[in-house]
C-alpha distance (Angstrom), angle and dihedral (degrees) to the residues before:
residue distance angle dihedral
X1 . . .
X2 3.77 . .
X3 3.81 91.8 .
X4 3.91 89.7 56.4
X5 3.83 90.4 47.0
X6 3.83 90.8 48.3
X7 3.77 91.8 50.3
X8 3.88 90.3 53.8
X9 3.85 91.2 46.2
X10 3.86 91.2 49.7
X11 3.81 89.9 53.5
X12 3.81 93.8 47.2
X13 3.79 94.8 44.2
X14 3.79 104.9 28.2
X15 3.79 85.1 -133.9
X16 3.81 112.4 145.9
X17 3.84 98.0 -150.3
X18 3.82 126.2 39.0
X19 3.77 123.3 -163.9
X20 3.78 130.3 178.9
X21 3.78 95.4 -112.8
X22 3.86 96.6 54.0
X23 3.82 114.1 117.5
X24 3.86 112.5 -123.3
X25 3.79 96.2 -140.0
X26 3.86 104.1 29.6
X27 3.78 101.4 35.0
X28 3.82 101.7 28.6
X29 3.71 96.8 30.4
X30 3.75 95.9 -132.2
X31 3.76 114.9 164.8
X32 3.83 129.7 -161.8
X33 3.77 93.4 -83.5
X34 3.77 91.7 47.7
X35 3.88 89.4 51.7
X36 3.83 89.9 53.9
X37 3.83 90.5 49.0
X38 3.80 89.3 48.2
X39 3.79 94.1 52.9
X40 3.82 91.4 48.4
X41 3.82 91.7 49.0
X42 3.90 90.1 46.9
X43 3.72 89.7 53.6
X44 3.75 94.0 48.1
X45 3.81 96.6 44.6
X46 3.84 95.2 46.6
X47 3.79 94.7 33.7
X48 3.92 90.5 -125.4
X49 3.77 137.4 132.9
X50 3.69 114.8 -132.7
X51 3.86 113.5 -149.1
X52 3.73 117.3 -125.2
X53 3.80 90.0 -120.2
X54 3.78 89.4 64.4
X55 3.81 94.6 52.4
X56 3.84 96.8 79.0
X57 3.80 107.3 137.2
X58 3.84 90.3 -150.4
X59 3.83 88.7 60.9
X60 3.73 95.6 47.9
X61 3.75 108.9 61.5
X62 3.81 105.0 126.1
X63 3.75 138.9 49.6
X64 3.90 86.7 -118.1
X65 3.84 89.5 59.8
X66 3.79 90.3 53.4
X67 3.81 90.4 51.8
X68 3.80 89.2 50.9
X69 3.79 92.4 49.8
X70 3.79 93.8 50.5
X71 3.78 90.1 44.2
X72 3.79 90.9 53.6
X73 3.84 92.4 55.2
X74 3.76 97.8 38.9
X75 3.75 92.1 54.2
X76 3.74 95.3 58.4
C-alpha cells in the first residue's frame, strides 16, 4: 500500500524519494489543488471512497497521515 501511495506522491511532487515524515505542503510542495487531485487518485487506485470528514487539510499534513488514511479505508 505504501509503495502505491509513494508512487502517486512522486508524480504529484516530482520528488524522487518519499518518506513517512515528509510534510505534504512544505517538503513536497503540494498546494490545495494538488491535495484534491491526490485524494481523487487515492480513491481511484485503492477503490475507496474517502468521507468528507476525513478530508480536513489540517489533519493531513504528512505522508504518514496519508498512509493512515488509506489504511483506514482499505481495512474496512
